C-alpha positions as CSV (number, residue, x, y, z in Angstrom):
1,M,-87.7,-34.9,5.4
2,A,-86.2,-38.2,4.3
3,A,-89.6,-39.3,3.0
4,A,-90.0,-36.1,1.0
5,L,-86.6,-36.5,-0.6
6,G,-87.2,-40.1,-1.4
7,G,-84.0,-41.8,-2.7
8,G,-82.2,-38.5,-2.7
9,Y,-81.6,-38.4,1.0
10,P,-78.5,-40.7,1.1
11,A,-76.9,-38.6,-1.6
12,L,-77.6,-35.4,0.2
13,A,-76.2,-36.8,3.5
14,N,-73.1,-38.0,1.6
15,S,-72.7,-34.5,0.0
16,V,-72.8,-32.9,3.5
17,R,-70.1,-35.3,4.7
18,Q,-67.9,-34.5,1.7
19,V,-68.2,-30.7,2.3
20,V,-67.1,-31.2,5.9
21,A,-64.5,-33.9,5.4
22,G,-60.9,-32.8,6.1
23,T,-61.5,-29.2,7.1
24,P,-63.9,-28.0,9.8
25,T,-66.3,-25.5,8.5
26,T,-69.6,-23.8,9.4
27,V,-73.2,-24.7,9.0
28,Q,-73.6,-21.7,6.6
29,H,-70.7,-22.9,4.4
30,V,-72.3,-26.4,4.1
31,I,-75.6,-24.8,3.1
32,D,-73.9,-22.6,0.6
33,R,-71.9,-25.4,-1.0
34,I,-74.8,-27.8,-1.3
35,G,-77.3,-25.3,-2.6
36,G,-80.8,-26.5,-3.2
37,E,-83.3,-26.7,-0.4
38,E,-81.8,-25.2,2.7
39,H,-84.0,-27.0,5.2
40,A,-83.2,-30.4,3.6
41,T,-79.5,-29.7,3.8
42,M,-79.8,-28.7,7.5
43,C,-81.8,-31.8,8.2
44,A,-79.2,-34.0,6.6
45,L,-76.4,-32.1,8.5
46,F,-78.0,-32.6,11.9
47,A,-78.9,-36.2,11.1
48,E,-75.2,-36.8,10.4
49,V,-74.4,-35.1,13.8
50,K,-77.0,-37.3,15.5
51,G,-75.5,-40.4,13.8
52,G,-72.1,-39.5,15.1
53,R,-70.5,-38.9,11.7
54,L,-70.2,-35.2,12.2
55,R,-69.7,-33.1,15.4
56,I,-70.6,-29.6,16.5
57,D,-69.8,-27.7,19.7
58,W,-72.9,-27.9,21.8
59,T,-71.5,-25.6,24.5
60,K,-72.0,-22.5,22.3
61,P,-75.2,-21.1,20.9
62,L,-76.4,-22.9,17.8
63,N,-76.5,-20.7,14.6
64,R,-75.3,-20.6,11.0
65,M,-71.7,-19.9,12.2
66,T,-71.6,-23.0,14.3
67,R,-68.5,-25.0,13.5
68,V,-69.0,-28.5,12.0
69,E,-66.3,-31.1,11.7
70,A,-66.0,-34.8,10.8
71,T,-65.6,-37.3,13.6
72,H,-63.5,-39.7,11.5
73,A,-65.5,-42.5,12.8
């Protein structure tokens, strides 16, 4: 996905972090706020989770209402 977005991936990941910063939200809210290509936004969101910059609750089923929050790392 990063290759398909070219230089736009860092900007997308930054936008995802900005939406989540300060107030926990849901995956759907992030998608709605970012707009554009939904799959690209989800890829950026989960890359940020994998990178430790965002966190989700893995003990519950993963869906669009999954809570997302910043790690403040």
